[in-house]
C-alpha positions in Angstrom: -28.1 116.4 47.1 -28.8 117.0 50.6 -28.4 114.7 53.4 -30.3 115.9 56.5 -33.1 115.3 59.3 -36.1 116.1 57.0 -38.0 116.7 60.1 -35.6 119.8 61.1 -34.3 120.8 57.6 -35.2 124.4 56.8 -35.1 124.4 52.6 -33.8 127.7 51.5 -35.3 126.9 47.7 -38.2 125.5 46.4 -38.0 122.2 44.2 -40.2 121.1 41.4 -40.5 117.3 42.7 -39.5 115.7 45.7 -39.1 111.8 45.8 -39.2 110.2 49.1 -38.6 106.3 49.1 -36.7 105.7 52.7 -37.9 108.4 55.1 -41.6 108.7 55.8 -42.5 105.1 56.3 -39.6 105.0 59.4 -41.6 108.1 60.9 -43.8 106.3 63.4 -44.9 109.1 65.7 -47.4 111.5 64.4 -45.3 114.5 65.3 -42.3 113.3 63.2 -44.6 113.2 60.4 -46.1 116.5 60.6 -42.7 117.9 60.9 -41.9 116.1 57.7 -44.8 117.2 55.8 -44.3 120.8 56.9 -40.7 120.5 55.6 -42.0 119.0 52.3 -44.6 121.7 52.0 -41.7 124.1 52.4 -39.7 122.7 49.8 -42.0 122.1 46.7 -42.9 125.0 44.4 -46.8 125.4 43.8 -48.0 122.8 42.0 -44.5 120.8 42.6 -45.1 116.8 42.6 -44.4 114.6 45.3 -43.5 110.8 45.0 -43.4 108.8 47.9 -42.6 105.5 48.4 -43.8 103.7 51.5 -44.5 100.1 53.0 -48.0 98.6 52.2 -49.9 97.2 54.7 -49.2 93.5 53.8 -45.1 93.9 53.5 -42.9 93.3 56.6 -42.8 95.5 60.0 -39.2 96.0 59.9 -36.6 97.5 57.7 -32.8 97.3 58.4 -34.0 96.7 61.9 -36.4 99.9 62.0 -40.0 99.4 62.6 -42.2 101.0 59.7 -45.3 102.5 59.3 -47.3 100.5 56.9 -50.1 102.0 55.1 -52.5 101.7 51.6 -52.6 104.1 49.3 -55.4 105.8 50.5 -54.2 106.1 53.9 -50.9 107.9 52.4 -53.2 110.2 50.8 -55.2 110.9 53.9 -51.8 111.5 55.6 -50.2 113.8 53.4 -53.6 115.6 52.3 -54.4 117.4 49.0 -51.5 119.7 49.6 -49.1 117.3 49.0 -50.8 115.0 46.6 
């Protein structure tokens, strides 16, 4: 297990699968999300799989006291693009 700031971490290995269930939705600023997407691109093998769980449009606006970015499946696909879908 790696514990680090995903928006700053440089992965040395590439992985077949990456599961995110508690990061992407707390990255409110576009710049944070861009850094996260760059790290994910670095971490995934070609044709690797990315699983992201995030808050839906009708979910709470906060989680553990932090504001969250809510989005639909379509908005998430638009956010991460074809390279990460």
